[in-house]
LUMGU-72934 format. One record per residue (C-alpha): residue in three letters; x, y, z; residue number from 1. Coordinates in pm, whole numbers, plus 32768, in hexadecimal, padded with zeros to 4 digits. Layout:
BEGIN
<lumgu residu="ALA" X="X" Y="Y" Z="Z" num="NUM"/>
...
END
This chain:
BEGIN
<lumgu residu="UNK" X="8617" Y="7E45" Z="7D3B" num="1"/>
<lumgu residu="UNK" X="8770" Y="7E22" Z="7CD1" num="2"/>
<lumgu residu="UNK" X="8821" Y="7F42" Z="7C31" num="3"/>
<lumgu residu="UNK" X="897F" Y="7F78" Z="7C01" num="4"/>
<lumgu residu="UNK" X="8A53" Y="8054" Z="7CC5" num="5"/>
<lumgu residu="UNK" X="8A81" Y="8140" Z="7B9D" num="6"/>
<lumgu residu="UNK" X="892A" Y="8177" Z="7B86" num="7"/>
<lumgu residu="UNK" X="8904" Y="819E" Z="7CE5" num="8"/>
<lumgu residu="UNK" X="89F0" Y="82C5" Z="7CE2" num="9"/>
<lumgu residu="UNK" X="8913" Y="839A" Z="7BF1" num="10"/>
<lumgu residu="UNK" X="87E8" Y="8370" Z="7CCA" num="11"/>
<lumgu residu="UNK" X="8779" Y="84D9" Z="7D5B" num="12"/>
<lumgu residu="UNK" X="8731" Y="8519" Z="7ECC" num="13"/>
<lumgu residu="UNK" X="85AD" Y="859E" Z="7ECC" num="14"/>
<lumgu residu="UNK" X="85A2" Y="859F" Z="8057" num="15"/>
<lumgu residu="UNK" X="864E" Y="8554" Z="81A3" num="16"/>
<lumgu residu="UNK" X="8575" Y="84C5" Z="82A3" num="17"/>
<lumgu residu="UNK" X="8555" Y="83E6" Z="83DA" num="18"/>
<lumgu residu="UNK" X="8494" Y="82C6" Z="8437" num="19"/>
<lumgu residu="UNK" X="83AA" Y="837D" Z="8552" num="20"/>
<lumgu residu="UNK" X="82B9" Y="8242" Z="859E" num="21"/>
<lumgu residu="UNK" X="83DC" Y="8146" Z="861C" num="22"/>
<lumgu residu="UNK" X="852A" Y="8153" Z="85FA" num="23"/>
<lumgu residu="UNK" X="8583" Y="82E1" Z="85EF" num="24"/>
<lumgu residu="UNK" X="8689" Y="8285" Z="84E1" num="25"/>
<lumgu residu="UNK" X="86ED" Y="836B" Z="83C5" num="26"/>
<lumgu residu="UNK" X="86A8" Y="831B" Z="8252" num="27"/>
<lumgu residu="UNK" X="86A0" Y="83B2" Z="80E6" num="28"/>
<lumgu residu="UNK" X="85B9" Y="83B2" Z="7FD3" num="29"/>
<lumgu residu="UNK" X="8678" Y="8390" Z="7E8F" num="30"/>
<lumgu residu="UNK" X="85C5" Y="83D2" Z="7D2D" num="31"/>
<lumgu residu="UNK" X="85ED" Y="824D" Z="7C6E" num="32"/>
<lumgu residu="UNK" X="8665" Y="82F2" Z="7AED" num="33"/>
<lumgu residu="UNK" X="85B1" Y="81AC" Z="7A60" num="34"/>
<lumgu residu="UNK" X="844F" Y="81CC" Z="7AC8" num="35"/>
<lumgu residu="UNK" X="842C" Y="8311" Z="7B74" num="36"/>
<lumgu residu="UNK" X="83D6" Y="8282" Z="7CEE" num="37"/>
<lumgu residu="UNK" X="8492" Y="82DC" Z="7E15" num="38"/>
<lumgu residu="UNK" X="855B" Y="81E4" Z="7ED7" num="39"/>
<lumgu residu="UNK" X="85AC" Y="81E0" Z="8054" num="40"/>
<lumgu residu="UNK" X="8725" Y="81C9" Z="8083" num="41"/>
<lumgu residu="UNK" X="87A2" Y="8127" Z="813C" num="42"/>
<lumgu residu="UNK" X="86A6" Y="7FF5" Z="812C" num="43"/>
<lumgu residu="UNK" X="868D" Y="7EFD" Z="823D" num="44"/>
<lumgu residu="UNK" X="8709" Y="7D83" Z="81FC" num="45"/>
<lumgu residu="UNK" X="85F5" Y="7C93" Z="81D0" num="46"/>
<lumgu residu="UNK" X="863C" Y="7C12" Z="8309" num="47"/>
<lumgu residu="UNK" X="864A" Y="7D6B" Z="83B3" num="48"/>
<lumgu residu="UNK" X="8504" Y="7DEA" Z="8331" num="49"/>
<lumgu residu="UNK" X="8414" Y="7D40" Z="8413" num="50"/>
<lumgu residu="UNK" X="84AF" Y="7DF1" Z="852F" num="51"/>
<lumgu residu="UNK" X="8431" Y="7F27" Z="84B6" num="52"/>
<lumgu residu="UNK" X="82CB" Y="7EB2" Z="84DB" num="53"/>
<lumgu residu="UNK" X="82EF" Y="7E66" Z="863D" num="54"/>
<lumgu residu="UNK" X="820A" Y="7F7B" Z="86C5" num="55"/>
<lumgu residu="UNK" X="80BF" Y="7F72" Z="877D" num="56"/>
<lumgu residu="UNK" X="8054" Y="8091" Z="86A2" num="57"/>
<lumgu residu="UNK" X="8053" Y="7FC7" Z="8560" num="58"/>
<lumgu residu="UNK" X="7ED4" Y="7FB8" Z="856A" num="59"/>
<lumgu residu="UNK" X="7EBD" Y="7EFE" Z="8427" num="60"/>
<lumgu residu="UNK" X="7F4C" Y="7DDC" Z="84CD" num="61"/>
<lumgu residu="UNK" X="7E40" Y="7DD9" Z="85F3" num="62"/>
<lumgu residu="UNK" X="7CF9" Y="7E1C" Z="8652" num="63"/>
<lumgu residu="UNK" X="7D3E" Y="7EFF" Z="875B" num="64"/>
<lumgu residu="UNK" X="7C6D" Y="8010" Z="879E" num="65"/>
<lumgu residu="UNK" X="7D1E" Y="80E7" Z="88C7" num="66"/>
<lumgu residu="UNK" X="7CBD" Y="8250" Z="887D" num="67"/>
<lumgu residu="UNK" X="7BF0" Y="831F" Z="8793" num="68"/>
<lumgu residu="UNK" X="7D06" Y="831D" Z="868F" num="69"/>
<lumgu residu="UNK" X="7CCB" Y="81B0" Z="8675" num="70"/>
<lumgu residu="UNK" X="7B69" Y="8181" Z="869F" num="71"/>
<lumgu residu="UNK" X="7B43" Y="8293" Z="859D" num="72"/>
<lumgu residu="UNK" X="7C39" Y="81B7" Z="84A8" num="73"/>
<lumgu residu="UNK" X="7B5B" Y="809B" Z="84C7" num="74"/>
<lumgu residu="UNK" X="7A12" Y="8157" Z="845E" num="75"/>
<lumgu residu="UNK" X="7AB9" Y="81DE" Z="832E" num="76"/>
<lumgu residu="UNK" X="7B58" Y="8097" Z="82F3" num="77"/>
<lumgu residu="UNK" X="79EE" Y="7FE8" Z="82F6" num="78"/>
<lumgu residu="UNK" X="799A" Y="80EC" Z="81ED" num="79"/>
<lumgu residu="UNK" X="7ABF" Y="80B4" Z="8109" num="80"/>
<lumgu residu="UNK" X="7A94" Y="7F48" Z="8121" num="81"/>
<lumgu residu="UNK" X="7936" Y="7F75" Z="8060" num="82"/>
<lumgu residu="UNK" X="79E9" Y="8051" Z="7F5B" num="83"/>
<lumgu residu="UNK" X="7ADA" Y="7F4D" Z="7F3C" num="84"/>
<lumgu residu="UNK" X="7A05" Y="7E2F" Z="7EF9" num="85"/>
<lumgu residu="UNK" X="7933" Y="7EF9" Z="7DE6" num="86"/>
<lumgu residu="UNK" X="7A6D" Y="7F33" Z="7D4B" num="87"/>
<lumgu residu="UNK" X="7AB8" Y="7DB5" Z="7D21" num="88"/>
<lumgu residu="UNK" X="7933" Y="7D6A" Z="7CF0" num="89"/>
<lumgu residu="UNK" X="794A" Y="7E2F" Z="7BA0" num="90"/>
<lumgu residu="UNK" X="7A33" Y="7D1E" Z="7B2E" num="91"/>
<lumgu residu="UNK" X="7984" Y="7C13" Z="7BB7" num="92"/>
<lumgu residu="UNK" X="797E" Y="7ACB" Z="7AE5" num="93"/>
<lumgu residu="UNK" X="78F8" Y="7965" Z="7AF3" num="94"/>
<lumgu residu="UNK" X="7A31" Y="78F6" Z="7BB0" num="95"/>
<lumgu residu="UNK" X="7A53" Y="7A26" Z="7CAE" num="96"/>
<lumgu residu="UNK" X="7BC7" Y="79AF" Z="7D0F" num="97"/>
<lumgu residu="UNK" X="7C69" Y="7ADA" Z="7DEA" num="98"/>
<lumgu residu="UNK" X="7DB5" Y="7AE1" Z="7E75" num="99"/>
<lumgu residu="UNK" X="7DFA" Y="7BEF" Z="7F7E" num="100"/>
<lumgu residu="UNK" X="7F7C" Y="7C52" Z="7FC7" num="101"/>
<lumgu residu="UNK" X="7FCD" Y="7CBE" Z="80FF" num="102"/>
<lumgu residu="UNK" X="7E49" Y="7C8C" Z="819B" num="103"/>
<lumgu residu="UNK" X="7E8E" Y="7CFF" Z="82F5" num="104"/>
<lumgu residu="UNK" X="7DA1" Y="7C8F" Z="83F0" num="105"/>
<lumgu residu="UNK" X="7CC8" Y="7BFC" Z="82B0" num="106"/>
<lumgu residu="UNK" X="7BA3" Y="7CE9" Z="82B7" num="107"/>
<lumgu residu="UNK" X="7B8E" Y="7D41" Z="8147" num="108"/>
<lumgu residu="UNK" X="7BAD" Y="7BAD" Z="8128" num="109"/>
<lumgu residu="UNK" X="7A8F" Y="7B64" Z="81F1" num="110"/>
<lumgu residu="UNK" X="79AB" Y="7C5C" Z="814A" num="111"/>
<lumgu residu="UNK" X="7A0C" Y="7BE3" Z="7FE3" num="112"/>
<lumgu residu="UNK" X="79D0" Y="7A76" Z="8066" num="113"/>
<lumgu residu="UNK" X="7885" Y="7ACD" Z="80DA" num="114"/>
<lumgu residu="UNK" X="783E" Y="7B62" Z="7F95" num="115"/>
<lumgu residu="UNK" X="7877" Y="7A32" Z="7EB0" num="116"/>
<lumgu residu="UNK" X="79EC" Y="7A4C" Z="7E8D" num="117"/>
<lumgu residu="UNK" X="7AEF" Y="792D" Z="7EBB" num="118"/>
<lumgu residu="UNK" X="7BEE" Y="79C8" Z="7F6B" num="119"/>
<lumgu residu="UNK" X="7D51" Y="798B" Z="7FC5" num="120"/>
<lumgu residu="UNK" X="7E30" Y="7A7C" Z="8089" num="121"/>
<lumgu residu="UNK" X="7FA2" Y="7AB8" Z="80D5" num="122"/>
<lumgu residu="UNK" X="8008" Y="7B59" Z="820F" num="123"/>
<lumgu residu="UNK" X="8170" Y="7B20" Z="82AA" num="124"/>
<lumgu residu="UNK" X="812C" Y="7BA6" Z="8404" num="125"/>
<lumgu residu="UNK" X="80C7" Y="7A72" Z="84DB" num="126"/>
<lumgu residu="UNK" X="7FEB" Y="7B45" Z="85C6" num="127"/>
<lumgu residu="UNK" X="7F1B" Y="7BF4" Z="84A1" num="128"/>
<lumgu residu="UNK" X="7F06" Y="7A95" Z="83CC" num="129"/>
<lumgu residu="UNK" X="7E81" Y="79E1" Z="8516" num="130"/>
<lumgu residu="UNK" X="7D99" Y="7AD7" Z="8526" num="131"/>
<lumgu residu="UNK" X="7D2B" Y="7AC0" Z="83A8" num="132"/>
<lumgu residu="UNK" X="7CFF" Y="793E" Z="83BF" num="133"/>
<lumgu residu="UNK" X="7C0E" Y="7966" Z="84BE" num="134"/>
<lumgu residu="UNK" X="7B51" Y="7A2E" Z="83EB" num="135"/>
<lumgu residu="UNK" X="7B6D" Y="797B" Z="82A5" num="136"/>
<lumgu residu="UNK" X="7B8A" Y="7814" Z="82F1" num="137"/>
<lumgu residu="UNK" X="7CF0" Y="77F3" Z="82DF" num="138"/>
<lumgu residu="UNK" X="7D13" Y="788E" Z="8179" num="139"/>
<lumgu residu="UNK" X="7E38" Y="7954" Z="81C9" num="140"/>
<lumgu residu="UNK" X="7FA4" Y="7901" Z="818F" num="141"/>
<lumgu residu="UNK" X="8112" Y="796B" Z="81E4" num="142"/>
<lumgu residu="UNK" X="81C7" Y="7A0F" Z="80C3" num="143"/>
<lumgu residu="UNK" X="8272" Y="78D8" Z="804C" num="144"/>
<lumgu residu="UNK" X="8111" Y="7843" Z="7FCC" num="145"/>
<lumgu residu="UNK" X="8133" Y="796D" Z="7ECA" num="146"/>
<lumgu residu="UNK" X="8210" Y="7884" Z="7DFE" num="147"/>
<lumgu residu="UNK" X="8154" Y="7730" Z="7E4E" num="148"/>
<lumgu residu="UNK" X="8023" Y="77C4" Z="7D74" num="149"/>
<lumgu residu="UNK" X="7FCA" Y="7754" Z="7C0B" num="150"/>
<lumgu residu="UNK" X="7FF6" Y="7849" Z="7B0D" num="151"/>
<lumgu residu="UNK" X="7ECB" Y="78F6" Z="7A87" num="152"/>
<lumgu residu="UNK" X="7E02" Y="78A1" Z="7BBB" num="153"/>
<lumgu residu="UNK" X="7D6A" Y="79FA" Z="7C1B" num="154"/>
<lumgu residu="UNK" X="7C63" Y="7ADF" Z="7B8A" num="155"/>
<lumgu residu="UNK" X="7CC8" Y="7BF4" Z="7C56" num="156"/>
<lumgu residu="UNK" X="7DFB" Y="7C45" Z="7D1C" num="157"/>
<lumgu residu="UNK" X="7DF9" Y="7D57" Z="7E2D" num="158"/>
<lumgu residu="UNK" X="7F13" Y="7E24" Z="7ED8" num="159"/>
<lumgu residu="UNK" X="7E56" Y="7F17" Z="7FCD" num="160"/>
<lumgu residu="UNK" X="7F87" Y="7FDE" Z="8039" num="161"/>
<lumgu residu="UNK" X="8075" Y="7ED4" Z="801F" num="162"/>
<lumgu residu="UNK" X="815A" Y="7EF4" Z="7EFA" num="163"/>
<lumgu residu="UNK" X="8209" Y="8001" Z="7F93" num="164"/>
<lumgu residu="UNK" X="828F" Y="7F12" Z="8099" num="165"/>
<lumgu residu="UNK" X="831F" Y="7DEC" Z="7F9B" num="166"/>
<lumgu residu="UNK" X="848A" Y="7DC2" Z="7F73" num="167"/>
<lumgu residu="UNK" X="84E1" Y="7D54" Z="7E22" num="168"/>
<lumgu residu="UNK" X="83F4" Y="7E0B" Z="7D85" num="169"/>
<lumgu residu="UNK" X="83F9" Y="7DB4" Z="7BFD" num="170"/>
<lumgu residu="UNK" X="840A" Y="7C42" Z="7C67" num="171"/>
<lumgu residu="UNK" X="82B3" Y="7C63" Z="7D26" num="172"/>
<lumgu residu="UNK" X="8213" Y="7D14" Z="7BFA" num="173"/>
<lumgu residu="UNK" X="8276" Y="7BEC" Z="7B2C" num="174"/>
<lumgu residu="UNK" X="81D9" Y="7AE4" Z="7C1A" num="175"/>
<lumgu residu="UNK" X="809B" Y="7BB5" Z="7C35" num="176"/>
<lumgu residu="UNK" X="809B" Y="7BA0" Z="7AB3" num="177"/>
<lumgu residu="UNK" X="80BB" Y="7A33" Z="7ABC" num="178"/>
<lumgu residu="UNK" X="7FCD" Y="79EE" Z="7BAE" num="179"/>
<lumgu residu="UNK" X="7EB8" Y="7ACA" Z="7ADC" num="180"/>
<lumgu residu="UNK" X="7DC3" Y="7A18" Z="79F3" num="181"/>
<lumgu residu="UNK" X="7DDE" Y="7AAC" Z="7890" num="182"/>
<lumgu residu="UNK" X="7D27" Y="7BF1" Z="78A6" num="183"/>
<lumgu residu="UNK" X="7D26" Y="7BC1" Z="7A2B" num="184"/>
<lumgu residu="UNK" X="7D4A" Y="7CFB" Z="7AFE" num="185"/>
<lumgu residu="UNK" X="7E49" Y="7D79" Z="7BC4" num="186"/>
<lumgu residu="UNK" X="7DEE" Y="7EA2" Z="7CDD" num="187"/>
<lumgu residu="UNK" X="7EFC" Y="7F66" Z="7D8D" num="188"/>
<lumgu residu="UNK" X="7EBD" Y="806F" Z="7E81" num="189"/>
<lumgu residu="UNK" X="7FE0" Y="8169" Z="7F04" num="190"/>
<lumgu residu="UNK" X="802A" Y="82BB" Z="7F70" num="191"/>
<lumgu residu="UNK" X="8064" Y="83BA" Z="7E9F" num="192"/>
<lumgu residu="UNK" X="8196" Y="848D" Z="7ECD" num="193"/>
<lumgu residu="UNK" X="8129" Y="8598" Z="7DD4" num="194"/>
<lumgu residu="UNK" X="7FF7" Y="85E8" Z="7ECF" num="195"/>
<lumgu residu="UNK" X="7FB5" Y="8730" Z="7F52" num="196"/>
<lumgu residu="UNK" X="7FBF" Y="86A9" Z="80B6" num="197"/>
<lumgu residu="UNK" X="8114" Y="8607" Z="8065" num="198"/>
<lumgu residu="UNK" X="819E" Y="8755" Z="7FE0" num="199"/>
<lumgu residu="UNK" X="812C" Y="8810" Z="8117" num="200"/>
<lumgu residu="UNK" X="81AC" Y="872C" Z="8216" num="201"/>
<lumgu residu="UNK" X="82F4" Y="86CC" Z="8175" num="202"/>
<lumgu residu="UNK" X="83CC" Y="85F0" Z="8243" num="203"/>
<lumgu residu="UNK" X="82CC" Y="85D5" Z="833E" num="204"/>
<lumgu residu="UNK" X="81BD" Y="8542" Z="8249" num="205"/>
<lumgu residu="UNK" X="8150" Y="83F2" Z="82FA" num="206"/>
<lumgu residu="UNK" X="8128" Y="8331" Z="81A8" num="207"/>
<lumgu residu="UNK" X="8292" Y="832D" Z="8179" num="208"/>
<lumgu residu="UNK" X="82A1" Y="8258" Z="82AC" num="209"/>
<lumgu residu="UNK" X="841C" Y="81F2" Z="8282" num="210"/>
<lumgu residu="UNK" X="849A" Y="80F6" Z="826B" num="211"/>
<lumgu residu="UNK" X="835F" Y="801B" Z="826B" num="212"/>
<lumgu residu="UNK" X="8323" Y="80CB" Z="8127" num="213"/>
<lumgu residu="UNK" X="8433" Y="8066" Z="8043" num="214"/>
<lumgu residu="UNK" X="83A2" Y="8114" Z="7EF3" num="215"/>
<lumgu residu="UNK" X="82D8" Y="8263" Z="7EDF" num="216"/>
<lumgu residu="UNK" X="81F7" Y="826F" Z="7D9C" num="217"/>
<lumgu residu="UNK" X="8178" Y="8362" Z="7C95" num="218"/>
<lumgu residu="UNK" X="8085" Y="8309" Z="7B7E" num="219"/>
<lumgu residu="UNK" X="81BF" Y="82EF" Z="7A7D" num="220"/>
<lumgu residu="UNK" X="8267" Y="8217" Z="7B4B" num="221"/>
<lumgu residu="UNK" X="813B" Y="810C" Z="7B88" num="222"/>
<lumgu residu="UNK" X="80F8" Y="8124" Z="7A02" num="223"/>
<lumgu residu="UNK" X="8284" Y="80D5" Z="79AC" num="224"/>
<lumgu residu="UNK" X="827A" Y="7FAB" Z="7A7F" num="225"/>
<lumgu residu="UNK" X="815C" Y="7EEF" Z="7A0D" num="226"/>
<lumgu residu="UNK" X="8198" Y="7F49" Z="78C9" num="227"/>
<lumgu residu="UNK" X="82EC" Y="7E99" Z="78BE" num="228"/>
<lumgu residu="UNK" X="8219" Y="7D5D" Z="7917" num="229"/>
<lumgu residu="UNK" X="8107" Y="7D99" Z="77EC" num="230"/>
<lumgu residu="UNK" X="801B" Y="7E1B" Z="78C6" num="231"/>
<lumgu residu="UNK" X="7F4F" Y="7F6C" Z="78B7" num="232"/>
<lumgu residu="UNK" X="7EB4" Y="8066" Z="79B4" num="233"/>
<lumgu residu="UNK" X="7D50" Y="8087" Z="794C" num="234"/>
<lumgu residu="UNK" X="7CCF" Y="814B" Z="7A4A" num="235"/>
<lumgu residu="UNK" X="7D19" Y="8217" Z="7BAC" num="236"/>
<lumgu residu="UNK" X="7C4A" Y="826A" Z="7CB5" num="237"/>
<lumgu residu="UNK" X="7C8C" Y="8340" Z="7DF6" num="238"/>
<lumgu residu="UNK" X="7C9D" Y="82D7" Z="7F4E" num="239"/>
<lumgu residu="UNK" X="7C00" Y="840B" Z="7FF9" num="240"/>
<lumgu residu="UNK" X="7C0C" Y="83A1" Z="8157" num="241"/>
<lumgu residu="UNK" X="7D90" Y="836F" Z="8162" num="242"/>
<lumgu residu="UNK" X="7DE7" Y="84D8" Z="8141" num="243"/>
<lumgu residu="UNK" X="7D43" Y="8521" Z="829D" num="244"/>
<lumgu residu="UNK" X="7DDA" Y="83DC" Z="8331" num="245"/>
<lumgu residu="UNK" X="7F25" Y="843E" Z="82AE" num="246"/>
<lumgu residu="UNK" X="7EFF" Y="85A5" Z="8322" num="247"/>
<lumgu residu="UNK" X="7EBD" Y="8546" Z="8472" num="248"/>
<lumgu residu="UNK" X="7FD4" Y="8483" Z="849C" num="249"/>
<lumgu residu="UNK" X="80D4" Y="8580" Z="83FF" num="250"/>
<lumgu residu="UNK" X="802D" Y="8672" Z="84EF" num="251"/>
<lumgu residu="UNK" X="80B5" Y="8582" Z="85F3" num="252"/>
<lumgu residu="UNK" X="8202" Y="8561" Z="857B" num="253"/>
<lumgu residu="UNK" X="8205" Y="86D0" Z="8540" num="254"/>
<lumgu residu="UNK" X="81B0" Y="875B" Z="8686" num="255"/>
<lumgu residu="UNK" X="81C5" Y="8633" Z="8767" num="256"/>
<lumgu residu="UNK" X="804E" Y="8608" Z="8788" num="257"/>
<lumgu residu="UNK" X="7F0F" Y="85D6" Z="86AD" num="258"/>
<lumgu residu="UNK" X="7E55" Y="872D" Z="863A" num="259"/>
<lumgu residu="UNK" X="7D18" Y="86A3" Z="85D4" num="260"/>
<lumgu residu="UNK" X="7C9E" Y="87DF" Z="854C" num="261"/>
<lumgu residu="UNK" X="7DDB" Y="8850" Z="8498" num="262"/>
<lumgu residu="UNK" X="7E0E" Y="86DC" Z="83FE" num="263"/>
<lumgu residu="UNK" X="7CB1" Y="86E9" Z="838A" num="264"/>
<lumgu residu="UNK" X="7CAE" Y="8840" Z="82E7" num="265"/>
<lumgu residu="UNK" X="7DFF" Y="87D8" Z="8233" num="266"/>
<lumgu residu="UNK" X="7D61" Y="867E" Z="81D7" num="267"/>
<lumgu residu="UNK" X="7C31" Y="872F" Z="814F" num="268"/>
<lumgu residu="UNK" X="7D15" Y="8815" Z="8092" num="269"/>
<lumgu residu="UNK" X="7DE3" Y="8727" Z="7FF4" num="270"/>
<lumgu residu="UNK" X="7C9D" Y="8660" Z="7F6D" num="271"/>
<lumgu residu="UNK" X="7C1D" Y="87C1" Z="7EF2" num="272"/>
<lumgu residu="UNK" X="7D5B" Y="8811" Z="7E25" num="273"/>
<lumgu residu="UNK" X="7D4F" Y="86A8" Z="7DA2" num="274"/>
<lumgu residu="UNK" X="7BFB" Y="86EC" Z="7CF9" num="275"/>
<lumgu residu="UNK" X="7CC2" Y="87A7" Z="7BF5" num="276"/>
<lumgu residu="UNK" X="7E1A" Y="86FF" Z="7C12" num="277"/>
<lumgu residu="UNK" X="7DA6" Y="8597" Z="7C1B" num="278"/>
<lumgu residu="UNK" X="7EE4" Y="8589" Z="7D20" num="279"/>
<lumgu residu="UNK" X="7E17" Y="84D8" Z="7E68" num="280"/>
<lumgu residu="UNK" X="7EC2" Y="849E" Z="7F8F" num="281"/>
<lumgu residu="UNK" X="7E88" Y="830A" Z="7F25" num="282"/>
<lumgu residu="UNK" X="7E36" Y="8274" Z="7DF1" num="283"/>
<lumgu residu="UNK" X="7DAE" Y="812D" Z="7D72" num="284"/>
<lumgu residu="UNK" X="7E46" Y="80B9" Z="7C56" num="285"/>
<lumgu residu="UNK" X="7D56" Y="7FBB" Z="7B55" num="286"/>
<lumgu residu="UNK" X="7E43" Y="7EEC" Z="7A7D" num="287"/>
<lumgu residu="UNK" X="7DF7" Y="7E28" Z="796A" num="288"/>
<lumgu residu="UNK" X="7EAC" Y="7CF9" Z="791A" num="289"/>
<lumgu residu="UNK" X="7EFD" Y="7C7F" Z="77B0" num="290"/>
<lumgu residu="UNK" X="7E69" Y="7B4F" Z="772B" num="291"/>
END
C-alpha cells in the first residue's frame, strides 16, 4: 500500500515485537489511520520477503507430521476443510468456479474439486505448488497467473489466512473485485488482533507472525477495505480451532516450549469470552460483490 511520508508519521506504535519463527529480527506494529488495521514496520521488500518463509516449521507449505503438534495440526485441518467446504457450498451455482489464493499444498482445492467445483489455485511457494498440482490435476499456478484470468470469471474467491501476507493490499482487493462475477463472493479468513488470546500473549501472540504477516485486521478494517471497492461484508463466522493452535505456538514463543495444557486453557477461555464479544481469535468474512 502506498502512503505519503506525512501520513506515516501520524501512525501510532501499537506494539513492539520480534520474529520468533525465523529471523529473530525486531519489528513494530503501527496503526493505519485510514483503515484501523495494524501495519508491520519495517516491511521486507518483495524480493526479501521469501527468505522469511524458509523454515521447516512453516507447515502450511508441507505435509510433514514429525511430532504430536504437527499430527494434531493435520487432524484439525481435516475438520476445518469440511467446514470451509460447507461455507462455499452455500454459494454454489451452476458454474461453481472457485479460485483459492495462497492454496498451500492444495488440500482445500482437492476437496472442492471432488465436490463438483471447477478449481483454480494460486501458490507462490514452488514446493507447496508442486504438491498441490499433484492433488488437483495441475490447477495451481504461480502468482503471475492472477493477472491472466479474465474479468468476472469466479463465483467464489477464497483467501484462508492469506490476505495478511499480501503486499500492495488495496491493489489486490481491486483485482479480486475484477475477477469476481457480479454478486460473486469473496471469503477472507484472517487473525483478529482484538481477541482475548491476542491481548493475553501481547508481543508473544503467534498470529502476529511478523514479518510474514504484513497487516493485522479487526472487523472495522476489513469492512472499510472492501466497501471502498463496492463490496459488503454480509456474514462473519468464527474459526474456533485457531485459538488453540495460536495459543500453543504463543506458549512456545513465550516460554521456549509448548505447554499443551496452558495453551488449551487460554484457547478455550478466548473462545468462551468471544461468545459475548464475538472477538474470536480468527474470523471468516463473507463478502458480497456488487452487481
